[in-house]
N, C-alpha and C positions, 0 to 999 in steps of 0.2 A: 765808644771804642775804647777810648784811652782806660776807662773805667774797666772794662772787660778784659785788657790786657794786665794791669794792676791786679784785678781778683785771681787771675791765673797764675800770675807769680806768686801770690800770697798763698794761694792753695798748694801749689807745688811744694814751697818751703814748709807750710804747715804739714803736708802730708810725709814730707821727709822726716820733720821732726817728731811726728807721731810715732812713725816707724822706729825711730832710734830710741824714744821713750818706752815704746811697747817692748823692744828687746831688752833695754836695760832692767825693765820690770819683771821679765823672766829670767834673766842671768844677773843680779844685782851684784854679786861678787865679781865677774867676770868685768863688769861695767866700771865698779869702783877700781879695781886692779888698774884697768886702762888708764882712768882719770889719773889715778896716782902716779903711774909711770909716765904720763905726759906731763904732769906738773914737775916731777923730778926731773925729767930731761929738760924743761924750759928753764928751770932754776939752778942747773948744775953747775953754771960758770958764774953764779954770783958769789959774792964773798961768804955768805951763809951756806951756799950749797957746796962750796970748797972745803968749807970747815968741817961738815958733816958728812962729806964723802957721798953727795948724792948721785954722783956717776957709779957707784958701786951698789947702790940699793936695788935691789930687783922683787924684794918681797915686804909684806907688811911687818913681820917679825923683826926684820933687819931694821926698818923704818924705826919702829918703836922702840927698840933698844938703842939704837943710835942717836936719835935726836931727843933732847930733854924736853919735858912740858916747860912753856914759857909764858909768863904773864905778860901784860902790856908793860910793867915796871922793867922786866927783863930786857925787853926789846926797844925800850923808849929811846935809847941813844942811836941806835939804827933807824929808828922811824924817823927821828929828828934829822938825822944825816940826809935820809932820803927826801924830807920834806924841804931841806936845803938846797937840793939839786944833785946829790952825788948820786951816780949810777951803780946800778948790780949790786946794791948791799943786800936786800932780802929778796929783791925780785929783780928780773933783767930789765934793764934800760933806765931810764930816768921816769920818775914819778911826776905825773901831770897834776893830779889831784889827791888830796888826801880827804877821806870823809871824817871831818872832826865830830860828827855826832856818833859815828861808829867808835871812835878812840875814847870818847867821853862815856859812852855806853859801857864799853870795856872796863874802862877805869872803875866804873860804878859796881860792875859785877865783881871786880876785884876787890873792893872795898867790902862789898856785901858779904863776899865768901870769907873775908877776916873776920867780920864781925860775927858771922854765922858760926865760927870756930872750926871751918872746914880747913884742912891743910892742904887740900889738892886745889890749887889755882886752875884758873881759866887755861885751856890749852889752844894754840894758834892752829890745830890740826885736828881733823877727826880721827876716833879710834874706832870706825864702824866696818872697816874693811875685812 
């Protein structure tokens, strides 16, 4: 009986997720715009969001013109402030965990791209919208 109930809950959530996924696959630009808008709304009151006017960005062109590409090195000070407990720096609220492996990975990419002679560094945002 218990497993039957759990199975129904899982099926319901999976069905809902699959419907959203199918909609996103048919309308990828609409889905990406919605995600971008939701993320900007969530982060508009952070230090970073206020500095770049997240509350007035409504399309990808404005986003890509206003927000500069940033490497780990560019954001390292802000990341360290967040790691030490400061709230609302790059993302709302207080960071509870920092994935050191990800930061190490990003640093390796930055170093690799410097050695490869590439001038464009790793971006913390997607340019696929």
